[in-house]
N, C-alpha and C positions, 0 to 999 in steps of 0.2 A: 948061090943062095937065092931061092926063088922069092923070098920076102925081103923087101928092103928093110934097112935098119930103122928107118923112121916109123915104119908101120908096126914094128914089134911091140908088144905090150910091156909096160914097166913091171919089173919084178915086185911082187907083193912082199913087204917086210912086216912081219908080225911084231908089234910092240907089246911090252908087258904093261898091262893095264892094272891100275890099282883096284883092288877089290872094294866093293861097296859094303859098308857096315851101317847097321842101324845105330841109333843113339844109345839104346840099351846095351848093344854089344860093345860100342866104343867105351862106355863107362865101365863095363866089366873088364875090358882089355886094359884100360888105364889103371884100374884097381889091381890087376894082376901084374902089371908091368912095374909100377913103382908108385911111391907116395907122392912124387913130384910130377906135375903135368909136363915138365920139360925134359923128362928122362926118355932116352931112346935106347933101343937095344937092337942087335942084329936080327932078333926074331921078328920085331915089329918095326917096320920101316917108318921114317919121319912123317910120311903123309898121313899116318894113322893119328898121330898126336898133334899135328899142325892145326887142326880145327879147334883144339882145346886151349890154345894159347890165350885167347881173350879172357879166360877165367882168372888169370893172374891179375889183370887190371881190375876185375871186379873185387878180387880179394883185397887188393891195395885200397880201393875205394871204400870197401867195408871196414877195413882197419882204420882208415882216416875218419870215417863216419863214427866209429866207436869211440875214437879218441876225442872227437868233437863233442859227442854226446856225454862222455865222461867229464870233460871240462865243464860242459853246460850244467850237469848235475851237481858237480862240486860248487860251481858258482851259485846254483839255486840253494844248495845247503848252506853256504856262507850267508847268502841273502836271507834265508829263513832264520838263521841264528841271529843275524843283525836285527831282523824284524821282531823276533821274540824279545830281544834285549830292549829294543825301543818301546815295545808294548808294555814290558814290565816297568820301564822308567816312567812312561805316561800314566800307568795305573798308580804308581807311587805318588806322582805329582797330583793326580786327581784325589787320592786319599788325603794328601797333605792339604789340598785346597778345601776339601770337605771339613777337615778338622779346623782349619783356620776360619771357615764360615761359621761353624758352631761356636768357636771361641769368640768370634765377633758378635754373634747374637747374644751370647751370655754377657759380654762386656756392655752391649747396648742396654740389656735389661738392668744390669747393675748401675749403669749411668742414669737410666730413668729413675731407678729407686733412689739414688743419691740426690738427683735433682728434686724429686718429690719431698724427700726428707729435708733437704736444704730449704725448700720453699716453706714447709711447715715450721721449721725452726725460725726462719725469718719472720713469719707471722707471729710466732710465739714471742720473739724478741720485741716486735712492735707492740704487742699487747702488754708485755712486761714493762716496756718503756712508758706506755700510757699509764699503766698502774703505778709505776714509780713516780711519774710526774704528779698524778693525783695524790699519791701518798705524801709527796713532798709539799704540795700545796696545803694539804690538811695539816701536816706537821708545822708548816709555817704559821697557819692559822692558830693552831694550838699554842705555838710558842708566842705568838703575838698576844693571845688572850692571857697567857701566863704572865707575860711582861706587863700587860695592862693591869692585871690583878696585883702584881707586885708594886707597880708605880702608883696606881690609883687606888684609893680606898673610899669606901662609902662614908661621905661626910654627914655629920649630924646637922640638924637645923640650927643648933645653937652656935656652931662654929663660924657661921657667916651671916651677915645681915643684908648683903647685897648680892646681885647677880654676878657670877664670875666672868661673864662675857661683856655685858653692857654697863656693869657697875651701878645699876640703879637699885635703890633700896626697896626691900620688900615691904608690902603693906597689905591692907585688907583686899584691895583690888589687884595688887601684883603679888601673886602667890609663888611659893617655892615649888620647884620641880627638880627631881633628881634625874641625871643622865644615867641610863641603865648600862652604858658602856664604860664611862670613866668614873662614875660615882659622884660627880660634882653637882652643885646646886645652881640652877639657872632659872630665869623667869620663863613665862610661857612663850614669848616671842623668840627667845634664844634657844628654846628646846622644842620647837614645834616641828619635829621630824620623827619619823618612825622607820626603823631599819631592822632587817632580820639579824639576829644575834645567835651565836652557837649555844648560848645558855638557855634559849627559849625556842619553842616551835612557832611562835607568832611574832610579828614585828613589835618592837618596843620603842619607847621614847628615847631619843638621843639628842645631844646638843649639836649646834651647828658645826663645831670643829670635828667632832667624832663622825658626823654625817659625811663631811667632805672626805675624811680619811677612808671610811668604809666604801664610799663610792669609787674612789681611785683604786682601791684594792679589787673591787668587783670588776672594774674595767680592765685591769691588768690580767685578771684571770680569764 
């Protein structure tokens, strides 16, 4: 052998290389192959579908995201229903408060009217009491005058010859004078008084006794 073994060239072994496919061709092949990205067939070797394995994880993530979004929407719907119920309740409370406020204003107006009426009635009662008291005084005066008229009578000059108070005899210098209140006959010194009487518009002559009684009555009034 003219060539040593170490210098001989190594035999060239031809390996089967995987064909290169574009993304569009891979999608077409997967669609023809099967509906599942994990399916393999003797026609299409595994290295054709191996790059498509990560799509399953994307699908699982998409499904998880859809379920989360569905739960989120359901929670939002429940929250919306709860919010609508709360709004309806608050509106009802506001309406009730407005009605109570109007009722309160009406009660305040009625209370003011009642207070005003009560004040007017109190004034009327006070005036009526004053009128009754004056009427009572007048009635007492009239009753007193009636009693005096019944008890006292107008004496004639012939019935007495002396003053009913000082008992002095009448003469030319000591003349007789009638008391316009009791009707008795007195001398000038015992009847030197003038008092207003209900029977006359001007003061008239009264005796000393009737003058004291009339003064006490006027002071009591």
